[in-house]
C-alpha positions as CSV (number, residue, x, y, z in Angstrom):
1,X,27.7,32.4,10.9
2,X,28.5,29.3,13.0
3,X,25.3,29.8,15.1
4,X,23.2,30.0,11.9
5,X,24.8,26.9,10.5
6,X,24.3,25.0,13.8
7,X,20.6,26.1,13.9
8,X,20.2,25.0,10.3
9,X,21.9,21.7,10.9
10,X,19.7,21.0,14.0
11,X,16.6,21.9,12.0
12,X,17.6,19.6,9.2
13,X,18.4,16.8,11.6
14,X,15.1,17.2,13.4
15,X,13.3,16.7,10.0
16,X,15.3,13.5,9.2
17,X,15.5,11.7,12.6
18,X,11.8,11.0,13.0
19,X,11.8,9.2,9.6
20,X,14.8,7.1,10.6
21,X,13.0,6.0,13.8
22,X,9.5,5.7,12.4
23,X,7.6,2.8,13.9
24,X,8.0,-0.3,11.7
25,X,4.7,-2.1,11.3
26,X,4.5,-5.6,12.9
27,X,4.0,-8.5,10.6
28,X,2.3,-10.9,10.8
29,X,-0.7,-9.2,12.5
30,X,-4.5,-9.4,12.3
31,X,-5.7,-7.0,9.6
32,X,-8.3,-4.6,10.8
33,X,-11.2,-4.1,8.5
34,X,-10.7,-1.3,6.1
35,X,-13.2,0.3,3.8
36,X,-12.0,1.7,0.5
37,X,-14.3,4.4,-0.8
38,X,-15.3,3.9,-4.4
39,X,-18.1,6.4,-4.6
40,X,-19.9,8.8,-2.3
41,X,-21.3,6.6,0.5
42,X,-20.1,3.4,-1.2
43,X,-17.2,1.3,0.1
44,X,-15.4,-2.0,-0.6
45,X,-14.5,-3.6,2.7
46,X,-11.6,-6.0,3.2
47,X,-14.0,-8.2,5.2
48,X,-16.1,-8.7,1.9
49,X,-13.1,-10.7,0.6
50,X,-12.9,-13.0,3.6
51,X,-11.5,-16.3,2.5
52,X,-9.5,-14.7,-0.3
53,X,-5.9,-13.6,-0.4
54,X,-5.8,-9.9,-0.9
55,X,-3.2,-7.4,-1.9
56,X,-3.9,-3.8,-0.8
57,X,-2.1,-1.1,-2.7
58,X,-2.1,2.4,-1.3
59,X,-0.9,4.8,-4.0
60,X,-0.7,8.4,-5.2
61,X,-2.3,8.7,-8.7
62,X,0.4,11.0,-10.0
63,X,3.4,9.1,-8.5
64,X,5.4,7.3,-11.3
65,X,6.5,4.5,-8.9
66,X,2.8,3.9,-7.9
67,X,1.8,3.9,-11.6
68,X,4.5,1.3,-12.4
69,X,3.4,-0.8,-9.4
70,X,-0.2,-0.6,-10.7
71,X,0.9,-2.0,-14.0
72,X,2.7,-4.9,-12.2
73,X,-0.3,-5.6,-10.0
74,X,-2.6,-5.5,-13.1
75,X,-0.6,-8.4,-14.6
76,X,-0.6,-10.3,-11.3
77,X,-4.4,-9.8,-10.8
78,X,-5.0,-11.2,-14.3
79,X,-2.7,-14.2,-13.6
80,X,-4.2,-14.9,-10.2
81,X,-7.9,-14.1,-10.7
82,X,-8.9,-17.7,-10.7
83,X,-6.7,-18.5,-7.7
84,X,-8.9,-16.7,-5.1
85,X,-6.8,-13.6,-5.1
86,X,-8.1,-10.0,-5.1
87,X,-6.1,-6.8,-5.5
88,X,-7.6,-3.6,-4.2
89,X,-6.0,-0.1,-4.6
90,X,-6.7,3.1,-2.7
91,X,-5.4,6.5,-3.7
92,X,-4.6,8.7,-0.6
93,X,-3.6,12.1,-2.0
94,X,-5.9,15.0,-1.3
95,X,-8.7,15.2,-3.9
96,X,-7.9,11.6,-5.1
97,X,-11.6,11.0,-5.9
98,X,-11.2,13.6,-8.7
99,X,-8.0,12.0,-10.0
100,X,-9.1,8.4,-10.1
101,X,-11.2,8.4,-13.3
102,X,-8.3,9.6,-15.4
103,X,-5.9,7.2,-13.6
104,X,-8.2,4.3,-14.4
105,X,-8.7,5.4,-18.0
106,X,-4.9,5.7,-18.4
107,X,-3.7,2.5,-16.6
108,X,-6.8,0.2,-17.0
109,X,-6.2,-1.8,-13.7
110,X,-8.0,-5.1,-13.5
111,X,-9.0,-4.4,-9.9
112,X,-11.0,-1.7,-8.1
113,X,-9.3,1.6,-7.3
114,X,-10.9,3.8,-4.6
115,X,-9.7,6.4,-2.2
116,X,-9.0,7.0,1.5
117,X,-7.6,9.6,3.9
118,X,-3.9,9.1,4.6
119,X,-4.4,9.0,8.4
120,X,-6.9,6.2,8.0
121,X,-4.5,4.2,5.9
122,X,-1.6,4.9,8.2
123,X,-3.5,3.3,11.1
124,X,-4.5,0.3,9.0
125,X,-0.8,-0.2,8.0
126,X,0.4,0.0,11.6
127,X,2.1,3.4,11.4
128,X,1.7,6.2,13.9
129,X,-0.2,9.2,12.5
130,X,2.9,11.4,12.1
131,X,5.0,8.7,10.4
132,X,5.7,9.4,6.7
133,X,4.2,7.1,4.2
134,X,6.6,6.4,1.3
135,X,4.6,5.4,-1.6
136,X,3.4,3.0,-2.8
137,X,2.5,1.0,0.4
138,X,1.5,-2.7,-0.1
139,X,-0.1,-5.1,2.3
140,X,-0.5,-8.8,1.6
141,X,-3.4,-10.3,3.6
142,X,-3.9,-14.0,3.7
143,X,-7.3,-15.7,3.4
144,X,-7.6,-15.7,7.3
145,X,-7.3,-11.9,7.5
146,X,-3.6,-11.8,8.6
147,X,-1.2,-9.2,7.1
148,X,1.7,-11.4,6.2
149,X,3.9,-9.1,4.3
150,X,4.1,-5.3,3.9
151,X,6.2,-3.1,1.7
152,X,6.9,0.7,1.7
153,X,7.8,2.6,-1.4
154,X,11.5,2.9,-0.3
155,X,12.0,-0.8,0.1
156,X,14.8,-1.9,-2.2
157,X,12.7,-5.0,-3.1
158,X,10.3,-2.6,-5.0
159,X,12.9,-1.4,-7.5
160,X,11.4,-1.6,-10.9
161,X,13.7,-4.2,-12.3
162,X,12.9,-6.7,-9.5
163,X,9.5,-5.6,-8.4
164,X,7.3,-8.1,-10.3
165,X,9.3,-11.0,-8.9
166,X,9.2,-9.5,-5.4
167,X,5.4,-9.1,-5.5
168,X,4.8,-12.5,-7.0
169,X,7.0,-14.2,-4.4
170,X,5.2,-12.3,-1.6
171,X,1.9,-13.3,-3.0
172,X,2.9,-17.0,-3.2
173,X,4.2,-16.8,0.4
174,X,1.0,-15.2,1.6
175,X,-1.1,-17.8,-0.1
176,X,0.9,-20.6,1.4
177,X,0.9,-19.1,4.9
178,X,-2.9,-18.7,4.6
179,X,-3.3,-22.4,4.1
180,X,-1.7,-23.1,7.5
181,X,-3.9,-22.9,10.5
């Protein structure tokens, strides 16, 4: 019995420890160019928005936290559209291309929603391929192509009751940092 419990405990520990020591992405850092697929053979590239402040949201279409964040980002996009800000979203779950039309129909985001493979997104975000991605993942990129701020879904600053303020403050900070050279 003690041996079985020890083996179970070690197995549980080995599942938790990598998440505790997952590589934390460095910010600020130069953003690599990322393409968000919006149709077969059609991509929106971050480089297309050079000179704009961008917020990249990586989501799961069925995730309630991601859906809530999409609603917050929708308000922000509408408020900042004339301030040289562009929000882009990418769903990363398997078969996300199939889920996006219903997601868009339900949530009506004022920004494009495409899709990517999780490993591609992990690399862009600065994670190792085996690191877990807690959703949503948000990257704030200034007009000079620098990732200034990044949030993971487990960040306390993304709690529903304070998320809108958190994201607006992060966007304002990113805009200001982008003005510095």
